[in-house]
C-alpha positions in Angstrom: -0.1 -0.1 0.0 1.4 3.5 -1.0 1.6 6.6 1.5 -1.5 8.2 -0.1 -4.0 5.5 1.1 -2.1 4.9 4.4 -2.9 8.5 5.5 -6.4 9.0 5.9 -6.8 5.5 7.5 -4.4 7.0 10.1 -6.6 9.9 10.8 -9.4 8.2 11.1 -8.2 5.9 13.8 -6.9 8.7 15.8 -10.3 10.4 15.6 -12.6 7.5 16.5 -9.9 6.3 19.3 -9.0 9.7 21.7 -6.0 9.4 23.9 -8.0 8.6 27.5 -7.7 11.8 30.0 -5.1 10.7 32.9 -6.8 9.8 36.2 -5.0 12.9 38.3 -6.6 15.7 35.9 -10.1 14.1 36.4 -9.4 13.9 40.5 -8.4 17.4 40.0 -11.4 18.9 38.5 -13.9 16.8 41.0 -11.6 18.4 44.0 -12.2 22.0 42.4 -15.9 21.7 42.0 -16.3 20.3 45.4 -14.3 23.1 46.7 -16.2 25.7 45.1 -19.4 24.1 46.0 -18.1 24.1 49.5 -16.8 27.8 49.3 -20.6 28.7 47.8 -22.5 27.3 50.6 -20.3 28.9 53.2 -21.0 32.2 51.5 -24.9 31.2 52.0 -24.8 29.9 55.4 -22.7 33.0 56.6 -25.0 35.5 55.0 -27.9 34.2 56.6 -26.1 33.7 59.7 -24.8 37.4 59.3 -28.4 38.3 58.6 -30.4 36.8 61.2 -27.0 37.9 63.7 -28.2 41.8 62.8 -31.6 40.9 63.2 -31.4 40.3 66.6 -31.1 36.4 66.7 -29.0 34.7 69.1 -28.4 30.6 69.8 -29.6 30.1 73.5 -27.3 27.4 75.1 -29.8 26.9 78.3 -32.2 24.1 79.3 -29.3 21.4 78.2 -30.1 22.3 74.5 -29.5 25.0 72.3 -31.8 26.9 70.1 -31.9 30.1 67.9 -33.9 33.1 69.9 -35.2 36.1 68.7 -33.9 39.5 70.3 -34.5 43.0 69.7 -31.7 45.5 70.1 -31.7 48.2 73.0 -29.0 51.5 71.7 -28.6 53.1 74.8 -27.0 56.5 74.6 -26.8 59.6 77.2 -25.4 63.2 77.0 -22.9 63.5 78.5 -21.8 60.0 77.6 -19.8 57.5 79.7 -22.7 56.5 81.7 -23.6 53.5 83.0 -26.7 51.3 82.2 -28.5 49.2 84.3 -30.9 46.5 82.8 -33.4 45.7 85.5 -31.3 46.7 88.2 -27.9 44.9 86.8 -25.1 46.8 85.5 -24.9 45.8 81.7 -22.7 48.3 79.9 -21.9 51.8 79.2 -23.8 54.4 77.1 -23.5 54.6 73.6 -23.4 51.2 73.2 -26.1 47.9 71.6 -27.3 45.6 73.9 -28.9 42.5 72.8 -32.3 41.5 74.8 -34.9 39.2 74.6 -38.3 40.3 73.8 -40.2 41.9 76.9 -40.3 45.1 79.3 -37.4 46.2 80.9 -36.5 48.8 83.5 -33.6 51.0 81.9 -31.7 53.1 84.1 -28.7 55.2 83.0 -26.8 56.8 85.8 -23.3 59.1 85.7 -21.8 60.3 88.8 -22.6 64.1 89.6 -25.7 63.9 87.4 -29.7 62.9 88.4 -30.1 59.3 87.2 -32.7 58.4 84.4 -34.9 55.8 84.4 -37.8 54.6 81.9 -39.5 51.2 81.3 -38.7 50.2 77.7 -40.5 47.5 75.8 -38.1 45.2 73.4 -39.6 43.8 70.5 -38.1 40.9 68.6 -35.9 42.4 65.5 -36.7 45.7 66.6 -34.1 48.9 67.3 -35.2 50.4 70.9 -33.6 53.5 71.9 -32.6 54.8 75.3 -31.6 58.5 75.1 -30.7 59.7 78.4 -29.9 63.9 78.7 -28.4 63.9 82.4 -29.2 66.8 84.3 -26.1 68.0 86.8 -27.1 67.5 90.6 -25.3 71.0 91.3 -25.7 73.6 88.2 -23.5 76.6 88.0 -25.4 79.3 88.5 -23.9 82.6 86.5 -24.6 86.1 86.1 -25.2 87.8 83.0 -26.6 91.5 83.6 -25.5 93.9 86.7 -27.8 96.7 85.9 -31.3 95.5 87.6 -33.9 94.2 85.1 -37.1 94.4 84.9 -40.1 93.0 82.9 -38.0 90.4 80.4 -39.6 89.0 77.5 -38.5 86.1 75.2 -39.1 86.6 71.4 -41.1 84.4 68.6 -37.4 82.5 68.1 -36.5 81.9 71.3 -33.0 83.6 70.9 -33.1 87.3 72.5 -34.6 88.9 75.5 -36.0 92.3 76.1 -35.7 93.7 79.1 -36.4 97.6 80.7 -33.1 98.9 82.9 -34.4 101.4 85.5 -32.1 101.8 88.0 -28.8 103.6 86.2 -28.4 107.3 84.7 -30.9 108.3 82.1 -28.5 107.6 79.2 -28.1 104.1 80.6 -32.0 103.4 81.5 -34.2 102.2 78.8 -34.8 99.1 77.0 -32.1 96.6 75.8 -31.8 93.1 74.2 -30.0 90.4 74.8 -28.9 88.2 71.6 -28.4 84.6 72.8 -27.9 83.2 70.0 -24.9 85.5 68.7 -23.0 86.0 72.1 -20.6 83.8 74.1 -20.9 83.1 77.5 -17.6 84.8 78.2 -18.6 88.5 77.2 -22.3 88.1 78.3 -22.1 90.7 80.7 -21.7 93.2 77.8 -23.2 91.4 75.5 -27.0 93.4 75.6 -27.8 96.0 72.9 -29.9 99.2 74.3 -32.6 100.3 72.2 -33.9 103.2 73.8 -32.6 105.6 76.6 -34.7 107.7 79.0 -33.7 111.3 77.6 -36.7 111.7 75.8 -39.2 109.0 76.8 -39.1 107.4 80.4 -39.6 103.8 80.0 -39.0 102.6 83.3 -42.5 101.1 84.3 -42.5 100.0 80.2 -44.1 96.6 79.4 -42.6 94.8 76.1 -44.3 92.5 73.8 -42.2 91.1 70.6 -43.8 91.2 66.5 -44.2 87.5 65.3 -41.1 87.8 63.4 -38.6 89.3 66.2 -37.8 92.6 64.6 -40.0 95.1 66.3 -40.7 95.5 70.0 -44.1 97.4 71.1 -43.4 99.1 74.4 -46.6 100.2 76.7 -46.4 102.8 79.4 -49.1 102.8 82.1 -51.4 105.6 82.2 -49.9 108.4 84.5 -51.6 111.1 85.9 -50.9 113.3 82.7 -52.4 110.9 80.2 -55.9 109.2 80.2 -54.6 106.1 78.7 -51.5 103.9 78.0 -49.3 105.2 75.8 -47.4 102.6 73.3 -44.1 103.1 71.1 -43.3 100.8 68.3 -39.4 100.4 68.5 -36.8 98.6 65.9 -35.6 95.8 67.5 -32.1 95.5 65.8 -31.0 99.2 66.6 -31.2 102.3 68.7 -34.3 103.6 68.7 -33.5 107.9 68.9 -37.0 108.7 68.6 -39.2 106.1 69.6 -42.3 106.3 67.3 -45.5 106.9 69.4 -48.4 104.6 68.0 -50.9 104.7 70.7 -53.4 105.9 68.2 -52.8 103.2 65.5 -52.2 100.3 67.8 -55.0 98.6 66.5 -54.0 98.7 63.0 -50.5 97.0 64.2 -52.0 94.5 66.1 -54.0 93.8 63.3 -50.9 92.9 61.6 -49.3 91.0 63.9 -52.1 88.9 64.4 -52.3 88.3 60.5 -48.7 87.0 60.5 -49.5 84.4 64.0 -52.1 83.4 61.9 -50.2 82.9 58.3 -47.7 81.3 60.6 -49.7 78.8 62.3 -51.8 77.6 59.3 -48.6 76.9 57.6 -47.7 74.6 60.4 -51.0 73.0 60.6 -50.7 72.7 56.6 -48.0 70.3 57.0 -50.5 67.8 59.0 -52.6 65.1 57.1 -56.2 66.2 56.7 -57.9 64.3 59.2 -55.5 65.5 61.7 -55.3 69.1 60.8 -59.3 69.0 61.0 -59.3 67.3 64.3 -56.5 69.4 65.6 -58.5 72.7 64.3 -61.3 71.5 66.9 -59.8 70.4 69.7 -56.5 71.5 70.1 -55.7 75.1 71.7 -52.0 74.7 70.8 -49.8 76.5 73.4 -46.6 76.1 70.9 -44.5 74.1 68.7 -41.1 72.2 69.4 -38.3 73.8 67.7 -37.8 71.2 64.9 -41.9 71.5 64.7 -43.1 67.5 64.6 -44.6 67.9 68.2 -47.1 70.0 69.2 -47.5 71.5 73.2 -51.6 71.9 73.2 -54.7 72.2 75.9 -57.4 70.0 74.8 -60.4 72.3 74.2 -62.9 69.4 73.7 -63.2 66.1 75.5 -62.6 64.0 72.5 -60.9 60.4 71.0 -57.9 61.2 69.2 -57.9 59.1 66.0 -55.0 57.0 64.9 -53.3 59.0 62.1 -50.7 56.6 61.2 -51.4 52.7 60.2 -50.2 50.2 60.8 -48.3 51.9 64.2 -44.8 52.7 63.6 -42.4 50.0 64.9 -39.9 51.1 67.6 -41.9 54.1 68.4 -41.9 55.5 72.3 -42.9 52.6 74.6 -44.3 55.0 77.2 -48.4 54.2 77.5 -50.2 57.0 75.4 -53.5 58.8 75.9 -55.7 59.1 72.9 -58.4 59.9 75.2 -58.4 63.9 75.4 -59.8 65.5 79.0 -61.4 69.1 78.2 -58.6 71.3 80.1 -55.6 68.9 80.5 -52.4 69.6 78.6 -51.1 67.0 76.4 -48.0 66.7 73.5 -48.4 65.1 70.2 -46.0 63.6 68.3 -46.7 63.9 64.6 -43.7 61.8 63.2 -44.9 58.8 65.6 -48.6 59.5 66.1 -48.4 59.4 70.0 -50.2 61.2 72.2 -48.9 61.9 76.0 -50.7 63.3 79.2 -48.4 65.8 80.6 -50.6 67.6 83.4 -54.2 67.4 84.6 -54.5 71.3 84.3 -52.3 74.0 83.8 -53.1 75.9 87.1 -50.3 77.6 88.3 -48.0 76.1 86.1 -45.6 77.7 83.2 -45.0 75.1 80.7 -42.8 75.7 77.5 -40.5 73.6 75.3 -36.5 72.9 75.8 -34.6 73.8 72.5 -33.7 69.8 71.7 -37.7 69.2 71.0 -37.3 66.6 73.7 -38.2 68.0 76.5 -40.2 70.3 78.3 -39.6 73.3 80.8 -42.2 73.4 83.7 -42.1 75.7 86.4 -43.9 74.9 89.6 -44.2 75.5 93.2 -41.5 77.6 93.1 -39.2 74.9 91.0 -37.8 74.6 87.5 -38.3 71.1 86.4 -37.4 69.4 82.8 -39.1 66.2 81.8 -39.3 64.5 78.6 -41.8 65.1 76.1 -43.7 62.0 77.1 -44.1 63.0 80.4 -41.0 60.8 81.7 -37.7 61.6 83.6 -39.5 65.0 85.7 -36.2 66.4 87.3 -36.2 69.6 89.4 -32.6 71.2 88.2 -33.3 74.5 90.1 -35.0 75.5 93.4 -33.3 78.5 94.4 -35.4 81.9 94.7 -36.2 83.0 91.3 -38.9 85.6 89.9 -41.9 83.3 88.9 -42.8 83.3 85.3 -39.4 84.5 84.1 -37.5 81.0 83.0 -36.1 80.8 79.5 -34.1 78.2 77.8 -30.6 78.9 76.0 -30.8 78.1 72.1 -28.1 75.7 72.6 -29.9 74.0 75.5 -26.9 73.9 77.7 -28.4 76.2 80.4 -31.5 78.3 81.0 -31.7 81.7 82.1 -34.0 82.9 85.3 -34.4 86.0 86.7 -33.4 86.5 90.4 -32.2 88.9 93.2 -30.6 85.6 94.9 -33.1 86.1 97.9 -31.7 89.8 98.8 -35.1 92.1 98.4 -33.0 95.1 98.9 -31.3 94.8 95.0 -33.0 94.6 92.0 -33.3 91.2 90.0 -30.7 90.3 87.4 -30.9 87.7 84.6 -28.6 84.5 85.5 -28.0 81.3 83.7 -28.3 77.7 85.3 -25.7 75.2 83.8 -27.0 72.0 82.8 -23.7 70.5 81.5 
């Protein structure tokens, strides 16, 4: 047979009978597949475990066997930080930490030396993050004077950043009306931080009562009727500069009042417009609104009627404030409504002999009663008396940075005029 006929037979034979793959190669490929499957399985199981762990599930080895038990998370924070966290009386951790707890109700106490303790019952739910946020107040607050000229009739503006007051114990040029701007002054320079708006060279403002415009740009100073006048005299002042010639608006005061009332109504309506229609209608009919929190998320009000507040957010928000709320309103009682969580809390049965206002952090209220200044949480919890020294009733103002409050006091010395003092809260 010649070479031309032999070649095709060799090629066909090679094609029909391939060279067998070595056993080592097959074993290596099987090993690779097994390793890949093991890695995938490990990643899947690890991901599931991570998800379960992040959701609060833990392995419980009690009762001689292990089970996977669902837990909730408690985030404990404090101002200042570094406080101890007690869970049902047991020291568990420090603040600015997260704790895993089985579902249930727990008594949480946060304590730091030199500060009043914070306590609250908190409901822990499976896979839900609950918060214990403690604002701790010092047991020995620092008292520091910020005026020395004697202060009469102080009043805070609607922005809660400026205090206007009358000075009547100095010379004619030093007497008059002043404004202390708390937002733009450091504590170091407070004793010289007030801006003089008027003196007594043209008009004597010694007995004037003051009222702010809704935008905090103007002041009305009303001088009571004297022997020479049959009715009070009223002046309109620019609250941003010295008024060398105060404007007498006695005869046109009604138009000023109308303009200010319109500004107040417009601002109130714009706030109400942010509410859901059903809540807006209910609030308009049953809320006598005292004030909104600084962040405008909560409403401090007196119930103008006895009524039942309907549930606005359905279903209820998970992880919301666990303090029991009150939705059956009693006429005349004081409440706080949280618009973000749809929660309503009773603060007082009535306003008799009490002054109630917002603390700047929107989480606390200042309640003045029985010659004491108390700060409590907006849900009514942790009522703390922060100052029980002498002060003039009704003249308690929060500092915008929430680290102190301002009081009017003569420190118990009735022979001197009262001055403004700060009470440190940090």
